[in-house]
VOKOL-456097 format. One record per residue (C-alpha): residue number from 1; residue in three letters; x, z, y. Coordinates in nm, 2 decimals. Layout:
(NUM; ALA; (X; Z; Y))
...
***
This chain:
(1; UNK; (-0.51; 2.33; -1.33))
(2; UNK; (-0.45; 2.63; -1.55))
(3; UNK; (-0.23; 2.91; -1.44))
(4; UNK; (0.09; 2.93; -1.65))
(5; UNK; (0.11; 3.20; -1.93))
(6; UNK; (0.38; 3.41; -1.77))
(7; UNK; (0.18; 3.44; -1.44))
(8; UNK; (-0.13; 3.53; -1.63))
(9; UNK; (0.06; 3.80; -1.83))
(10; UNK; (0.20; 3.98; -1.52))
(11; UNK; (-0.07; 3.92; -1.26))
(12; UNK; (-0.41; 4.09; -1.32))
(13; UNK; (-0.56; 3.86; -1.05))
(14; UNK; (-0.46; 3.55; -1.25))
(15; UNK; (-0.62; 3.70; -1.55))
(16; UNK; (-0.94; 3.76; -1.35))
(17; UNK; (-0.93; 3.39; -1.24))
(18; UNK; (-0.92; 3.28; -1.59))
(19; UNK; (-1.22; 3.50; -1.67))
(20; UNK; (-1.41; 3.36; -1.37))
(21; UNK; (-1.34; 3.01; -1.49))
(22; UNK; (-1.47; 3.10; -1.83))
(23; UNK; (-1.77; 3.33; -1.75))
(24; UNK; (-1.87; 3.20; -1.41))
(25; UNK; (-1.84; 3.32; -1.05))
(26; UNK; (-2.04; 3.65; -1.11))
(27; UNK; (-1.86; 3.88; -1.35))
(28; UNK; (-1.94; 4.23; -1.48))
(29; UNK; (-1.62; 4.42; -1.45))
(30; UNK; (-1.54; 4.78; -1.58))
(31; UNK; (-1.72; 5.09; -1.45))
(32; UNK; (-2.02; 4.89; -1.34))
(33; UNK; (-1.83; 4.69; -1.07))
(34; UNK; (-1.96; 4.34; -1.00))
(35; UNK; (-1.71; 4.06; -0.93))
(36; UNK; (-1.85; 3.80; -0.69))
(37; UNK; (-1.61; 3.51; -0.67))
(38; UNK; (-1.83; 3.23; -0.54))
(39; UNK; (-1.73; 3.19; -0.17))
(40; UNK; (-2.08; 3.12; -0.04))
(41; UNK; (-2.24; 3.40; -0.24))
(42; UNK; (-1.96; 3.64; -0.14))
(43; UNK; (-2.02; 3.57; 0.23))
(44; UNK; (-2.40; 3.62; 0.19))
(45; UNK; (-2.37; 3.95; 0.01))
(46; UNK; (-2.10; 4.09; 0.23))
(47; UNK; (-2.29; 3.99; 0.54))
(48; UNK; (-2.60; 4.17; 0.42))
(49; UNK; (-2.40; 4.48; 0.32))
(50; UNK; (-2.24; 4.49; 0.67))
(51; UNK; (-2.57; 4.49; 0.85))
(52; UNK; (-2.60; 4.87; 0.91))
(53; UNK; (-2.24; 4.99; 0.87))
(54; UNK; (-2.16; 5.28; 1.09))
(55; UNK; (-1.83; 5.44; 1.19))
(56; UNK; (-1.76; 5.73; 0.94))
(57; UNK; (-1.76; 6.09; 1.05))
(58; UNK; (-1.43; 6.24; 1.12))
(59; UNK; (-1.29; 6.52; 0.90))
(60; UNK; (-1.40; 6.77; 1.16))
(61; UNK; (-1.75; 6.65; 1.14))
(62; UNK; (-1.75; 6.65; 0.76))
(63; UNK; (-1.63; 7.01; 0.75))
(64; UNK; (-1.92; 7.09; 0.98))
(65; UNK; (-1.70; 7.25; 1.23))
(66; UNK; (-1.92; 7.08; 1.48))
(67; UNK; (-2.24; 6.87; 1.47))
(68; UNK; (-2.18; 6.50; 1.39))
(69; UNK; (-2.15; 6.27; 1.69))
(70; UNK; (-2.37; 5.97; 1.77))
(71; UNK; (-2.34; 5.69; 1.51))
(72; UNK; (-2.18; 5.38; 1.62))
(73; UNK; (-2.21; 5.05; 1.45))
(74; UNK; (-1.90; 4.88; 1.32))
(75; UNK; (-2.00; 4.56; 1.49))
(76; UNK; (-1.97; 4.73; 1.82))
(77; UNK; (-1.62; 4.85; 1.74))
(78; UNK; (-1.52; 4.50; 1.62))
(79; UNK; (-1.65; 4.36; 1.94))
(80; UNK; (-1.42; 4.59; 2.15))
(81; UNK; (-1.12; 4.50; 1.94))
(82; UNK; (-1.19; 4.13; 1.95))
(83; UNK; (-1.21; 4.14; 2.33))
(84; UNK; (-0.88; 4.33; 2.34))
(85; UNK; (-0.72; 4.09; 2.09))
(86; UNK; (-0.79; 3.80; 2.33))
(87; UNK; (-0.62; 3.99; 2.61))
(88; UNK; (-0.33; 4.08; 2.40))
(89; UNK; (-0.27; 3.71; 2.30))
(90; UNK; (-0.20; 3.62; 2.66))
(91; UNK; (0.15; 3.48; 2.72))
(92; UNK; (0.29; 3.79; 2.89))
(93; UNK; (0.20; 4.01; 2.60))
(94; UNK; (0.34; 3.76; 2.35))
(95; UNK; (0.66; 3.74; 2.55))
(96; UNK; (0.70; 4.11; 2.53))
(97; UNK; (0.62; 4.10; 2.15))
(98; UNK; (0.88; 3.83; 2.10))
(99; UNK; (1.14; 4.04; 2.29))
(100; UNK; (1.07; 4.34; 2.07))
(101; UNK; (1.09; 4.14; 1.75))
(102; UNK; (1.42; 3.98; 1.86))
(103; UNK; (1.56; 4.32; 1.95))
(104; UNK; (1.46; 4.47; 1.62))
(105; UNK; (1.63; 4.20; 1.42))
(106; UNK; (1.94; 4.23; 1.64))
(107; UNK; (1.99; 4.59; 1.51))
(108; UNK; (2.02; 4.45; 1.16))
(109; UNK; (2.23; 4.14; 1.23))
(110; UNK; (2.53; 4.08; 1.01))
(111; UNK; (2.43; 4.37; 0.76))
(112; UNK; (2.34; 4.29; 0.40))
(113; UNK; (2.01; 4.45; 0.34))
(114; UNK; (1.67; 4.39; 0.17))
(115; UNK; (1.52; 4.12; 0.39))
(116; UNK; (1.17; 4.19; 0.26))
(117; UNK; (1.19; 4.53; 0.41))
(118; UNK; (1.37; 4.43; 0.72))
(119; UNK; (1.12; 4.16; 0.83))
(120; UNK; (0.83; 4.39; 0.72))
(121; UNK; (0.96; 4.66; 0.95))
(122; UNK; (1.01; 4.43; 1.23))
(123; UNK; (0.66; 4.29; 1.22))
(124; UNK; (0.48; 4.62; 1.19))
(125; UNK; (0.69; 4.83; 1.43))
(126; UNK; (0.68; 4.58; 1.71))
(127; UNK; (0.30; 4.57; 1.69))
(128; UNK; (0.26; 4.95; 1.76))
(129; UNK; (0.26; 4.92; 2.13))
(130; UNK; (-0.03; 4.68; 2.11))
(131; UNK; (-0.22; 4.94; 1.91))
(132; UNK; (-0.12; 5.25; 2.12))
(133; UNK; (0.14; 5.22; 2.40))
(134; UNK; (0.33; 5.48; 2.60))
(135; UNK; (0.44; 5.69; 2.29))
(136; UNK; (0.75; 5.90; 2.32))
(137; UNK; (1.05; 5.87; 2.08))
(138; UNK; (0.93; 6.16; 1.86))
(139; UNK; (0.58; 6.02; 1.85))
(140; UNK; (0.71; 5.67; 1.77))
(141; UNK; (0.91; 5.82; 1.48))
(142; UNK; (0.59; 5.98; 1.34))
(143; UNK; (0.40; 5.65; 1.36))
(144; UNK; (0.69; 5.46; 1.20))
(145; UNK; (0.71; 5.73; 0.92))
(146; UNK; (0.34; 5.66; 0.85))
(147; UNK; (0.42; 5.28; 0.83))
(148; UNK; (0.71; 5.35; 0.59))
(149; UNK; (0.47; 5.54; 0.37))
(150; UNK; (0.23; 5.25; 0.35))
(151; UNK; (0.52; 5.00; 0.27))
(152; UNK; (0.63; 5.24; -0.02))
(153; UNK; (0.28; 5.25; -0.15))
(154; UNK; (0.25; 4.87; -0.15))
(155; UNK; (0.59; 4.84; -0.32))
(156; UNK; (0.55; 5.10; -0.60))
(157; UNK; (0.17; 5.14; -0.64))
(158; UNK; (0.25; 5.47; -0.81))
(159; UNK; (0.25; 5.80; -0.63))
(160; UNK; (0.33; 6.14; -0.77))
(161; UNK; (0.13; 6.46; -0.68))
(162; UNK; (0.43; 6.60; -0.49))
(163; UNK; (0.45; 6.27; -0.30))
(164; UNK; (0.08; 6.29; -0.21))
(165; UNK; (0.14; 6.63; -0.06))
(166; UNK; (0.43; 6.50; 0.14))
(167; UNK; (0.23; 6.20; 0.25))
(168; UNK; (-0.05; 6.42; 0.37))
(169; UNK; (0.18; 6.58; 0.63))
(170; UNK; (0.31; 6.24; 0.74))
(171; UNK; (-0.05; 6.13; 0.80))
(172; UNK; (-0.14; 6.45; 0.98))
(173; UNK; (0.17; 6.41; 1.21))
(174; UNK; (0.06; 6.05; 1.30))
(175; UNK; (-0.29; 6.16; 1.38))
(176; UNK; (-0.17; 6.43; 1.62))
(177; UNK; (0.05; 6.18; 1.81))
(178; UNK; (-0.25; 5.96; 1.85))
(179; UNK; (-0.49; 6.24; 1.96))
(180; UNK; (-0.23; 6.38; 2.21))
(181; UNK; (-0.19; 6.05; 2.38))
(182; UNK; (-0.57; 5.99; 2.39))
(183; UNK; (-0.63; 6.33; 2.55))
(184; UNK; (-0.34; 6.27; 2.80))
(185; UNK; (-0.52; 5.95; 2.91))
(186; UNK; (-0.85; 6.12; 2.94))
(187; UNK; (-0.70; 6.40; 3.14))
(188; UNK; (-0.48; 6.18; 3.37))
(189; UNK; (-0.71; 5.88; 3.40))
(190; UNK; (-0.43; 5.67; 3.27))
(191; UNK; (-0.53; 5.32; 3.16))
(192; UNK; (-0.32; 5.10; 2.92))
(193; UNK; (-0.38; 4.75; 2.79))
(194; UNK; (-0.39; 4.83; 2.41))
(195; UNK; (-0.64; 4.86; 2.13))
(196; UNK; (-0.65; 5.24; 2.18))
(197; UNK; (-0.77; 5.20; 2.54))
(198; UNK; (-1.05; 4.97; 2.44))
(199; UNK; (-1.16; 5.22; 2.16))
(200; UNK; (-1.13; 5.51; 2.41))
(201; UNK; (-1.44; 5.38; 2.58))
(202; UNK; (-1.64; 5.52; 2.29))
(203; UNK; (-1.50; 5.87; 2.34))
(204; UNK; (-1.80; 6.02; 2.52))
(205; UNK; (-2.03; 5.91; 2.24))
(206; UNK; (-1.82; 5.97; 1.93))
(207; UNK; (-1.55; 6.22; 2.03))
(208; UNK; (-1.17; 6.20; 2.03))
(209; UNK; (-1.14; 6.27; 1.65))
(210; UNK; (-1.33; 5.96; 1.56))
(211; UNK; (-1.15; 5.75; 1.82))
(212; UNK; (-0.82; 5.87; 1.66))
(213; UNK; (-0.96; 5.76; 1.33))
(214; UNK; (-1.04; 5.41; 1.47))
(215; UNK; (-0.69; 5.38; 1.62))
(216; UNK; (-0.55; 5.48; 1.28))
(217; UNK; (-0.75; 5.21; 1.12))
(218; UNK; (-0.57; 4.96; 1.35))
(219; UNK; (-0.23; 5.10; 1.26))
(220; UNK; (-0.32; 5.06; 0.89))
(221; UNK; (-0.40; 4.70; 0.97))
(222; UNK; (-0.06; 4.63; 1.12))
(223; UNK; (0.14; 4.81; 0.86))
(224; UNK; (0.07; 4.58; 0.57))
(225; UNK; (-0.03; 4.22; 0.59))
(226; UNK; (0.17; 4.11; 0.89))
(227; UNK; (0.50; 4.22; 0.74))
(228; UNK; (0.43; 4.11; 0.39))
(229; UNK; (0.33; 3.77; 0.51))
(230; UNK; (0.64; 3.74; 0.72))
(231; UNK; (0.84; 3.82; 0.40))
(232; UNK; (0.65; 3.55; 0.22))
(233; UNK; (0.72; 3.30; 0.49))
(234; UNK; (1.10; 3.38; 0.46))
(235; UNK; (1.07; 3.33; 0.09))
(236; UNK; (0.91; 2.99; 0.14))
(237; UNK; (1.18; 2.90; 0.40))
(238; UNK; (1.44; 2.97; 0.12))
(239; UNK; (1.25; 2.77; -0.14))
(240; UNK; (1.15; 2.47; 0.07))
(241; UNK; (1.46; 2.40; 0.30))
(242; UNK; (1.31; 2.07; 0.40))
(243; UNK; (1.01; 2.24; 0.56))
(244; UNK; (1.25; 2.50; 0.72))
(245; UNK; (1.43; 2.20; 0.89))
(246; UNK; (1.10; 2.04; 1.00))
(247; UNK; (0.98; 2.37; 1.16))
(248; UNK; (1.32; 2.43; 1.33))
(249; UNK; (1.30; 2.09; 1.49))
(250; UNK; (0.96; 2.18; 1.63))
(251; UNK; (1.03; 2.53; 1.75))
(252; UNK; (1.37; 2.44; 1.91))
(253; UNK; (1.21; 2.16; 2.11))
(254; UNK; (1.00; 2.42; 2.30))
(255; UNK; (1.11; 2.60; 2.61))
(256; UNK; (1.06; 2.97; 2.58))
(257; UNK; (0.78; 2.99; 2.84))
(258; UNK; (0.61; 2.72; 2.65))
(259; UNK; (0.64; 2.90; 2.32))
(260; UNK; (0.45; 3.20; 2.45))
(261; UNK; (0.15; 2.98; 2.53))
(262; UNK; (0.14; 2.88; 2.15))
(263; UNK; (0.12; 2.51; 2.19))
(264; UNK; (-0.02; 2.45; 1.84))
(265; UNK; (-0.04; 2.07; 1.90))
(266; UNK; (0.34; 2.06; 1.92))
(267; UNK; (0.38; 2.27; 1.61))
(268; UNK; (0.18; 2.08; 1.34))
(269; UNK; (0.43; 2.14; 1.06))
(270; UNK; (0.46; 2.51; 1.14))
(271; UNK; (0.09; 2.56; 1.15))
(272; UNK; (0.04; 2.38; 0.81))
(273; UNK; (0.33; 2.58; 0.66))
(274; UNK; (0.17; 2.91; 0.77))
(275; UNK; (-0.17; 2.81; 0.65))
(276; UNK; (-0.04; 2.72; 0.31))
(277; UNK; (0.17; 3.04; 0.27))
(278; UNK; (-0.14; 3.24; 0.36))
(279; UNK; (-0.34; 3.05; 0.10))
(280; UNK; (-0.10; 3.10; -0.18))
(281; UNK; (0.01; 3.46; -0.11))
(282; UNK; (-0.27; 3.62; 0.09))
(283; UNK; (-0.27; 4.00; 0.01))
(284; UNK; (-0.44; 4.21; -0.12))
(285; UNK; (-0.57; 3.99; -0.40))
(286; UNK; (-0.90; 4.17; -0.44))
(287; UNK; (-1.12; 4.37; -0.20))
(288; UNK; (-1.38; 4.63; -0.31))
(289; UNK; (-1.68; 4.73; -0.12))
(290; UNK; (-1.95; 4.99; -0.19))
(291; UNK; (-2.31; 4.86; -0.12))
(292; UNK; (-2.47; 5.04; 0.17))
(293; UNK; (-2.81; 4.92; 0.06))
(294; UNK; (-2.99; 4.74; -0.23))
(295; UNK; (-2.90; 4.38; -0.21))
(296; UNK; (-3.07; 4.09; -0.40))
(297; UNK; (-2.95; 3.75; -0.31))
(298; UNK; (-2.96; 3.42; -0.51))
(299; UNK; (-3.04; 3.61; -0.83))
(300; UNK; (-2.76; 3.85; -0.80))
(301; UNK; (-2.84; 4.23; -0.75))
(302; UNK; (-2.62; 4.50; -0.62))
(303; UNK; (-2.77; 4.84; -0.60))
(304; UNK; (-2.70; 5.09; -0.31))
(305; UNK; (-2.38; 5.29; -0.40))
(306; UNK; (-2.26; 5.02; -0.64))
(307; UNK; (-1.91; 4.87; -0.61))
(308; UNK; (-1.87; 4.49; -0.58))
(309; UNK; (-1.54; 4.30; -0.58))
(310; UNK; (-1.43; 4.00; -0.38))
(311; UNK; (-1.11; 3.81; -0.44))
(312; UNK; (-0.91; 3.60; -0.20))
(313; UNK; (-0.67; 3.51; -0.49))
(314; UNK; (-0.95; 3.35; -0.69))
(315; UNK; (-1.09; 3.16; -0.39))
(316; UNK; (-0.73; 3.05; -0.29))
(317; UNK; (-0.61; 2.96; -0.65))
(318; UNK; (-0.93; 2.80; -0.79))
(319; UNK; (-0.90; 2.44; -0.89))
(320; UNK; (-1.27; 2.41; -0.81))
(321; UNK; (-1.18; 2.43; -0.44))
(322; UNK; (-0.82; 2.31; -0.42))
(323; UNK; (-0.63; 2.02; -0.57))
(324; UNK; (-0.33; 2.15; -0.77))
(325; UNK; (-0.38; 2.50; -0.63))
(326; UNK; (-0.06; 2.66; -0.77))
(327; UNK; (0.16; 2.41; -0.58))
(328; UNK; (0.30; 2.50; -0.24))
(329; UNK; (0.18; 2.20; -0.04))
(330; UNK; (0.15; 2.24; 0.34))
(331; UNK; (0.05; 1.88; 0.37))
(332; UNK; (-0.28; 1.96; 0.19))
(333; UNK; (-0.38; 2.07; 0.55))
(334; UNK; (-0.33; 1.72; 0.70))
(335; UNK; (-0.67; 1.60; 0.84))
(336; UNK; (-0.66; 1.30; 0.60))
(337; UNK; (-0.63; 1.54; 0.30))
(338; UNK; (-0.81; 1.85; 0.41))
(339; UNK; (-1.06; 1.97; 0.15))
(340; UNK; (-1.41; 2.08; 0.23))
(341; UNK; (-1.45; 2.41; 0.06))
(342; UNK; (-1.69; 2.62; 0.27))
(343; UNK; (-1.58; 2.98; 0.31))
(344; UNK; (-1.31; 2.94; 0.03))
(345; UNK; (-1.02; 3.00; 0.27))
(346; UNK; (-1.01; 3.36; 0.38))
(347; UNK; (-0.66; 3.44; 0.50))
(348; UNK; (-0.77; 3.73; 0.72))
(349; UNK; (-1.02; 3.87; 0.48))
(350; UNK; (-1.39; 3.83; 0.41))
(351; UNK; (-1.63; 3.77; 0.69))
(352; UNK; (-1.81; 3.96; 0.86))
(353; UNK; (-1.54; 4.22; 0.80))
(354; UNK; (-1.24; 4.00; 0.83))
(355; UNK; (-0.94; 4.11; 1.04))
(356; UNK; (-1.08; 4.12; 1.39))
(357; UNK; (-0.72; 4.11; 1.53))
(358; UNK; (-0.65; 3.78; 1.36))
(359; UNK; (-0.57; 3.61; 1.69))
(360; UNK; (-0.28; 3.85; 1.75))
(361; UNK; (-0.18; 3.84; 1.38))
(362; UNK; (-0.16; 3.45; 1.38))
(363; UNK; (0.02; 3.45; 1.71))
(364; UNK; (0.29; 3.69; 1.58))
(365; UNK; (0.34; 3.47; 1.26))
(366; UNK; (0.40; 3.16; 1.49))
(367; UNK; (0.65; 3.37; 1.71))
(368; UNK; (0.81; 3.48; 1.38))
(369; UNK; (0.86; 3.12; 1.26))
(370; UNK; (1.02; 3.04; 1.60))
(371; UNK; (1.24; 3.36; 1.59))
(372; UNK; (1.37; 3.28; 1.24))
(373; UNK; (1.45; 2.91; 1.32))
(374; UNK; (1.56; 2.93; 1.68))
(375; UNK; (1.73; 3.27; 1.73))
(376; UNK; (1.84; 3.38; 1.38))
(377; UNK; (1.95; 3.23; 1.05))
(378; UNK; (1.94; 3.41; 0.72))
(379; UNK; (2.16; 3.39; 0.41))
(380; UNK; (2.12; 3.55; 0.07))
(381; UNK; (2.39; 3.74; -0.10))
(382; UNK; (2.57; 3.58; -0.40))
(383; UNK; (2.38; 3.66; -0.72))
(384; UNK; (2.05; 3.71; -0.56))
(385; UNK; (1.78; 3.46; -0.63))
(386; UNK; (1.45; 3.54; -0.44))
(387; UNK; (1.14; 3.55; -0.65))
(388; UNK; (0.77; 3.63; -0.59))
(389; UNK; (0.64; 3.94; -0.75))
(390; UNK; (0.26; 3.92; -0.80))
(391; UNK; (0.18; 4.20; -1.05))
(392; UNK; (0.03; 4.48; -0.84))
(393; UNK; (-0.24; 4.31; -0.64))
(394; UNK; (0.01; 4.20; -0.37))
(395; UNK; (0.24; 3.91; -0.32))
(396; UNK; (0.58; 4.08; -0.27))
(397; UNK; (0.90; 3.88; -0.24))
(398; UNK; (1.17; 4.04; -0.45))
(399; UNK; (1.55; 4.02; -0.48))
(400; UNK; (1.58; 3.91; -0.12))
(401; UNK; (1.91; 4.08; -0.04))
(402; UNK; (2.09; 3.91; 0.24))
(403; UNK; (2.18; 3.90; 0.61))
(404; UNK; (2.03; 3.78; 0.93))
(405; UNK; (2.26; 3.65; 1.20))
(406; UNK; (2.19; 3.57; 1.57))
(407; UNK; (2.26; 3.20; 1.64))
(408; UNK; (2.14; 3.18; 2.00))
(409; UNK; (2.13; 3.39; 2.31))
***
């Protein structure tokens, strides 16, 4: 199925999809970049490239203020984060997360606002304690300011020189908050159950500056995709009210304690709805990597230092892998209809560097669906017709001005 002309005109990823259909799954792009859009080949090349990836030096190391610390493989870091993600997906943590999400939305109840921004803020801010807990109010404001910066960048995609200078100081303030908390824990022997604590086990080997960098990477991860996907789900709720009703029936049938255990067998419609939204609107649409070594696989060569590009958009919108790919159809995920497209579905990014916190991310989206169907309702203001903007490499719901209202205590 071809993408409509209007979508192609305003969405560079759609134009790239048309080119891949015409020229094949390996495409030579501008500036020597190679587009690799076959799912199996993309996995092989990215896996080979990730073999020897190490944690980058901190700014202090790069400025040679001190000798570089011991190199640490990214796979070791990912293992620590994956282990912590499993702990943070426990019912007690999810109950606390749900309470934070509900309290955040309560602050906006009854006010006409941009619901894209409201749900993005709610999703990202409420994850901060899972990344680094025990931050005072001033520190929390600094971390939230950094999240606001990233939201603005995703929305506008254009930054002035003056804004770059301002953003530098925002990022610097956030790093200082993280470093201060890490040093306090080291000094006092304080232990918290968050991602920062798991990464702090590397401190003796790589130093506090690089642990701060790793914690910052986690904060970056929570400041984009979770909130944008929540906004996309809200958009889908508004466009497909029959699905909203089905999901509400599922979530309201659960007791609160049961919800925190994520009984996915009792939430089949919710699960299919989330999977389809993540297929159609996963962001960003393209991912670029720099080859860490010479790679030669299945006749495709990528030289060390060369950039190659992968695309979740192409894999998720290709009629080679999906029936009628531009249609929002959660029932395509029914066992009787499920298509066998190895490695084509990459909602949390490309293995082996996909989002290692996916278990927490998916849990939060399930909680979000429950929150928006059990505890709140949403209404769009007169004259506003939500639409999906897909012109800057991200799926961003636009014109979502409206209110959220509490419907249940």
